[in-house]
C-alpha positions in Angstrom: 0.0 0.0 0.0 1.3 3.5 -0.8 2.4 5.9 1.9 -0.3 8.3 0.8 -3.1 5.7 1.1 -1.8 4.7 4.5 -1.8 8.3 5.6 -5.3 8.8 4.3 -6.6 5.8 6.1 -5.0 6.8 9.4 -6.4 10.3 9.1 -9.9 8.8 8.6 -9.8 7.0 11.9 -12.3 8.1 14.6 -10.9 9.6 17.8 -11.5 6.3 19.6 -9.8 4.2 16.9 -6.8 6.6 16.8 -6.5 6.5 20.5 -6.4 2.7 20.5 -3.8 2.7 17.7 -1.7 5.1 19.8 -2.0 3.0 22.9 -0.8 -0.2 21.1 2.1 1.7 19.5 3.2 3.2 22.8 3.0 -0.2 24.6 5.3 -1.8 22.1 8.0 0.9 21.7 9.5 2.7 24.7 11.2 5.2 22.4 7.9 6.2 21.0 6.5 6.7 24.5 9.1 9.3 25.3 8.6 11.1 22.0 4.8 11.0 22.4 5.1 12.4 25.9 7.2 15.3 24.7 4.6 16.1 22.0 1.8 15.8 24.4 3.5 18.3 26.8 3.9 20.7 23.9 0.3 20.3 22.7 -1.2 20.5 26.2 1.0 23.5 27.1 0.2 25.5 24.0 -2.4 27.8 25.4 -3.1 31.2 23.8 -4.4 33.8 26.3 -5.9 35.9 23.5 -7.9 32.9 22.2 -9.1 32.2 25.7 -10.1 35.8 26.1 -12.1 35.7 22.9 -13.7 32.4 23.8 -14.7 33.6 27.3 -16.1 36.9 25.9 -18.2 35.1 23.2 -19.4 32.5 25.6 -20.7 35.1 28.0 -22.0 37.3 25.2 -24.1 34.3 24.0 -26.1 34.3 27.3 -29.6 35.7 26.8 -32.5 37.0 28.8 -35.0 34.6 27.2 -33.1 31.6 28.6 -32.7 33.4 32.0 -36.5 34.0 32.0 -37.1 30.3 31.3 -34.9 29.4 34.3 -36.5 31.8 36.7 -39.9 32.4 38.3 -42.1 29.7 39.7 -40.8 26.2 39.6 -41.9 22.9 41.2 -39.3 23.6 43.9 -40.4 27.1 44.7 -39.4 30.5 43.2 -36.1 31.3 41.4 -35.3 35.0 41.3 -34.2 36.2 37.8 -31.0 37.7 39.3 -30.1 34.4 40.8 -30.7 32.6 37.5 -28.6 35.1 35.6 -25.6 34.7 38.0 -26.0 30.9 37.8 -25.9 31.0 34.0 -22.9 33.3 34.1 -21.1 30.9 36.4 -22.0 27.9 34.3 -20.6 29.6 31.2 -17.4 30.4 32.9 -16.8 27.1 34.7 -15.4 25.1 31.8 -12.6 27.7 31.4 -11.8 27.6 35.1 -11.7 23.8 34.9 -9.3 23.9 32.0 -7.1 26.2 34.1 -7.2 23.8 37.0 -6.5 20.8 34.7 -3.3 22.6 33.4 -2.2 23.0 37.0 -2.9 19.4 37.8 -0.8 18.4 34.8 2.1 20.5 36.1 1.8 23.0 33.2 2.2 26.3 35.0 2.6 28.4 31.9 -0.6 27.0 30.4 -2.5 27.6 33.7 -1.2 31.2 33.8 -2.3 31.7 30.2 -5.7 30.4 31.0 -6.0 32.7 34.0 -4.9 35.7 32.1 -7.2 34.8 29.2 -10.2 34.3 31.5 -9.7 37.6 33.3 -9.2 39.5 30.1 -12.4 37.9 28.7 -14.2 38.9 31.9 -12.9 42.4 31.7 -13.8 42.7 28.0 -17.3 41.5 28.7 -17.8 43.9 31.6 -16.6 46.8 29.5 -17.9 46.0 26.0 -21.1 43.9 26.3 -24.2 45.7 25.3 -26.4 42.6 25.6 -29.6 42.8 27.7 -28.3 39.9 29.7 -25.2 41.8 30.9 -27.6 44.3 32.7 -28.5 41.4 35.0 -24.8 40.6 35.9 -23.2 44.0 36.0 -20.9 43.1 39.0 -20.2 39.6 38.0 -17.2 40.2 35.7 -15.3 42.1 38.3 -16.2 39.7 41.1 -15.2 36.7 39.0 -11.9 38.2 38.1 -11.0 37.9 41.8 -12.5 34.3 42.0 -10.5 33.2 38.9 -7.2 34.6 40.3 -7.8 33.0 43.7 -8.6 29.6 42.1 -5.4 29.9 40.0 -3.3 30.8 43.1 -4.5 27.5 44.8 -2.2 25.8 42.3 0.8 27.4 43.9 2.1 29.3 40.8 5.6 30.9 40.9 5.6 34.2 42.8 6.7 36.1 39.7 3.6 34.8 37.9 1.4 35.9 40.8 3.0 39.3 40.7 2.4 39.5 36.9 -1.3 38.6 37.1 -1.8 40.8 40.1 -0.3 43.7 38.3 -2.6 43.1 35.3 -5.7 43.2 37.6 -4.4 46.2 39.5 -3.7 48.1 36.3 -7.4 47.8 35.3 -8.7 48.9 38.6 -6.5 51.9 39.1 
């Protein structure tokens, strides 16, 4: 079989099939294990704070009042205040980004965790300053409050003191 056909076949594998192929290859060749580990570190550590900022902003900007209205009011469990529903939605939209930051810390990828932290806080700031959505009127204080929450969560991973100083300076610069 030609090299091009083999490459085409491999590219057509599902994620599950490709994962199985990789596991078999790595189990049979220790040299490949080291090489795969180096590549995985590079891929997992390649976090772009600007992309995270944009993703956070657009995720928050996609929140809408109609969904909030559907989640508030009388329920079978009682009454949900619209303000509570809006804050809950805001938190739910932000949580996946915070989890990715924590995952980077757990994987001992401090640069990636810092990039997530900076990207998240920049996205929050951008949302707080630029959003003109009707939903943002319900969570006017949330971006600023969550900046502090994100930084505190990031600090739990014991980042280097120079990184803490850098992130703290970024936040202080916006608030002065």
